[in-house]
Structures are given as C-alpha cells and as structure tokens.
Residue, then its C-alpha position, 0 to 999 in steps of 0.5 A: m025447245t028442250a035441251d034433249l030435243v036440240e041435241l037430237l036435232k043436231a045428231k040427225t042433221s050432223e055431217g060428221a067430220q064435215e060439219m062446221l062446229a062453233r069456234n069454241e068447240e073446234t080444235v086449233r088444228q081443225l081451225r087451221h084446216e078450215a082456214g085453208g079450206v083443206l078437206r083432207l091432208p096427208e098424215g104429218v102435213t100441216l098448213d101455216y096460216g099465220d094471220v088466222d084468228y085461232e082465239r075463241p072470241d068473247d063476242e058472239t059469232m053465228i054459223l049459217n047454212l047456204g044450201p044444200s038446195h040453194p040457187s047460187t050453189h050451182g048444185v047440191l052443195r052445202v056451205m057452212v059459213e061462220i060470221r061475226g056481224e057481217q064479216v065472214l070468218r070461216t067457210k066450209p063446203v059440205i059435199g056428198y049429197l049427189h054421190t053416185g059412185m061412178e068410179k066404183t060403177g066403172e070397175e063393174l063395166m067393160y071398157h067399151q061401156g065406160s064412156t056412157n058412165v063417166t060422161r055423166m060426171d061433169y054434165l056440163s062438159p061431158f066430152f072431156n069426161e069421155l076423152a080422159y077415160s078413153l085416152s087412159v084406156e088407149k094408153v094402157a091397151g097400146m091402142d093406136l088412134p087414127e088422126r082424123a079421130g083426134w081432130i074430131r075429138m079436139l073439135m067437139c071438146e073446144l065447142n064443149r068448152i065454149a058451151s060450158h063457159l057460156l053457161w057459166l056467164a049466164t049463171n054468174g050473171a044471175d048470181l050477181g044480179a045481171i038476170n038478163m045474162l041468164v037468158y042470153g047465155w042459155r040461148d047461145r048455148e042452145v046453138l052448140l047443143s043443137f050441133f052436138e045433137k046433130v053429131t052424136g044424137l044427144r044434147m048431153n051425156h053423149n057417149y060419143i068419144r070412146p076408146g079407139g076413136v069416136a062413135a060416128d063420123l061428122p055429118d055432111g055440112w058440119r064445116d058450114d055449121v061450125n063456121a056459123i057457130c064461130d061467127v055467132v059466138l064471136r058476135r055475141m061475145d062483143e055484145y057481152d063485153n059491152l053488157l057486162t065488162g063495162q058494167p060498174v055494178l057488176q064490176n064492183r061485185m067482182d073486182g077485188v073480191g075473193p083474191l087468191d095468191a099463186a102460192t095458195a092456189v098451187g098448194l091447194g091443187l087448184t087448176g083451170p081459170l082459178l089457178r091461171s087467175t093468179g098468174v100461173t100459166y098452167d094449161v094441160r093442152r100446152d104443158f102436156p100436149y095430148l091429141l093434136y094441140d101441139q099443131v094449133d096456135f092458141d094463147v093461155i089466158v092468165g090474170t094478175g090479181g087472182d080475184c073474181w074479176d080475173r076469173f070472169a075475164i079469163r073465161v070470156n077470153e077463153i071462149r074467143e081462144s076456143v073459137r080460134i082453135v075450132r077454126q084451125v081444126a075445121k081447116m086442118m081436118p084430115k080424111g080417114d077413119y074416125r075409129t081404129q080398125d084394129k079388130k080386137f077393139t072395133p066391131p065389123p061394119r054393119n053391112r058385113i054382119d048381114e053377109s058373114m057369120e064370122a062378122l056376126i060372131h065377132h060383133f056378138k063376142l065384142f059386145t058381150e065379152g068386151f076386149r081385154v087390156p094388158p095388165g098395167d096402169a095409166y093416168v092421162p090428164v086433159e084441160s077441161p073448162r074447170g081445170e085438170l081432169g084426169c082418169y087413172i086406170v089400172s088393168d088386171g088383164t081382163s075386160r073390166p078395169y081393176r081400178v078407176h079413179v078420176r081427178a076431178p077439178s071441181f072437187a079440188n077447186l072447192q078447197g079454194l073457197a075458204p081462203m077466197a071468202r075469208g074476210g068478205f061478206i055473204p054476197d062475196v061468198i056467192a060471188c066466190i062460189s060462182s067464180i069457182d064454177p063447180v059442178l057437183g056431179d064432178v065433185d061427188r062422182 
C-alpha cells in the first residue's frame, strides 16, 4: 500500500479532535487529557496525573479499535485503545455515531409534545427522561402537581429502575462469559415491560409522564400486578446471588478491576453507581428530594473499592431497594386526580367534547397552539439508573422552550473509562465499559 493511499484512508476515517493519535504524534497536554478521560475542559483548567507516562517510549505501541459496532460496547460506541504488549496505556471513547439532535428538536416542539421526544434518549429508562423534562417545565410554569400523580410517577420510575438494572445484569453477564444470565435477565425484564404496556399502551418510549401529571390513571388490578412483580423479582435476585455473586470466575473478572477513587470520580462529574462505588453517598432522591421520596424509606447503597465488583453489587442491591420503595408506594397511593385540572394546561374530559362547543374549541386550541409558559428557566435533576439526569429549560414566554439541555449521566460517566482501564488488559476494558452501563442514545442525544 502506497504512502498516499495510507494518508487518504486516514483522512476518510478520522474523527478529528476525538481521534487518538500515536503517542509520538500527541502533545503532552493531550496525553494528560486522555489519561484523565476528559472530553472537554474549561479554558485554563488542567489536570495533574503525576503517575502518567508522558514520555515517548522507544518500544512500539499499538492502537486498537473496539467498535463502533461491537457486542460489548452497549451501543454505537468506538473506543480507541493504546496497548504495549497486553497492557492498556490509554483509552479514548469516540462518540457521535448515534447523534439525533434531540435537544434542538425539543426547542421546535411545544411543551406538551416534549415528552415524546426526550423519552427516546435513554431508551432503557424512558420514564426518567420524561420525568426530568416534566419537572423542569412544571417548575418554570409554576404548575401544581396532584399528589396521586407524584406517587404514580414514583411507582413507574422505580419499576423502570428494576427493569434497567435487570437488563444490565443480563448484558454484563454476557460480556464476562455468563451467557445464561443474558437469557434470565431478558426474561425477567419482560414481566415489567408487560406491566408498562398495560399502563401506558407501550413497552418502551411511553410518553406517559407529561407536564402536569401522567397520561392516564393506573388500570384496575394494578396493585395485584405490582405485588406479583415484587415477589418475582425478589425471588429471582436470590437465585442470581447464588448464580453470580459466589461464582469465582465471574468474581475474578470484576474484583479489583477498573478501580476508581472518590476524588477522581467527583472531579470527572461521575454519578450513580459509578460514584457510589467509591464510597460517596450521593443520591439525588435523598440529597435533593423530588416527588415524594422524602416520605418513603430506602437506603443508599455504596461501595468501598470503586471497582467493577462494587458496581455490580450496588446494582444488585439497588434492585432490592427499589422493590422496597415500590411496596411502600403501593400501600400509600392516595386517591385523586392523575393530572392537574388547571384548564390552561389540561384538556377537557373526552365526554365534554361531544357536548360543549367551548370544550371542543378549548381542546383544539390546546393541542394546536399549546400552553404558554412565563419567561424563566429551571433545572431539575432526578436519579436515573445511571446517575444524575437533569433537564434545563429556558422559556421566553411562548408555547415552545427557547432552550432545552439535558445533563445526561451516560455522557459524563464515559469520562471515567480512561482512569478505570489504564494499566489493565483488553478483557478488563470490556468489563469497565459494561460496569459504566452507558446508553448511547443518552450520550449522543
């Protein structure tokens, strides 16, 4: 292959600033950034990683690609890895292959249309996307939320957390060689998706949590369904403890692999199980209570070593804590409205449309023109299965948001890959990616 052809191929496959170059082509500043896994730094801010080898070694190193289409990258993620022999020197996630522009799309949609857009970002926990968006809109609009609507939102979100963690147990097991767990995790998640379909009409991307409440009330018999789900999940988790937690091969693949310390995790903005695995007891539900989380009892699960094993144990026990919350919600669920009755935000009842011209006009104008929100801005975070998920809304007084920005936990958490994987081996990189639990729709948005 001629030198010109090599250069042409490089140019066609280059990702620009995201590309990892050979060590002798990189600046020391870039090497420092890659060692810290930082995708973007504010001007004037530097990181100090004193143990990083900035020298250009005489021996040869090799740059490999994992992805962007790889069964262990949990989506369309490209990870560039520099190795010396079998040891990983640097890793760099290259993102953008799934970019959908959902934030910009949200600025072209009316407020009541926004939930059907954001629900598709983190497609494994769609209720949390809808919740963060709706809470921010309600805060700017000064909208009052009926108590029952808050409890319904908590119920659906905690069930969604269980479903998301079950899928993670399935894929993490497959990544590390426990293929049977892939079947079991998908099987148990189906029980929850069936309940979601019964409540919302859809298995995923529900558009159920909306500004002002939820789209529909819980169906008859929902409490029996929820109790049955809780019983099944707890029984299955005991089985998975026997299958996975005490399995020496699986434990060796995670124990001591990809360790993070608390200072690094906080400095990189990591949240969720990644941050709590380092011993930092940060959970938005407890530290910045929203909905009615201050009225239920639950424990924040933390680790000590910050490795893949801690992140595994945290998610296993968070499933049990979510079951505990769901049981409390089922007992404490009040009667009342499932959405606000403020006519500025809520259409008239369906039977009134057939009886009243005013009701028909009201319904027509609300869905064609939308409702106006006073000028202002708001940011409301929630605790998604992957960490702090927040939505920032800026209103200019019209029926569409002037600005929509989402603080996506998967995007921030990917920065932890470089310090986690440095010094390990290629199989450890797979374990680290899996322990982050990234959803690429959440990363690229």
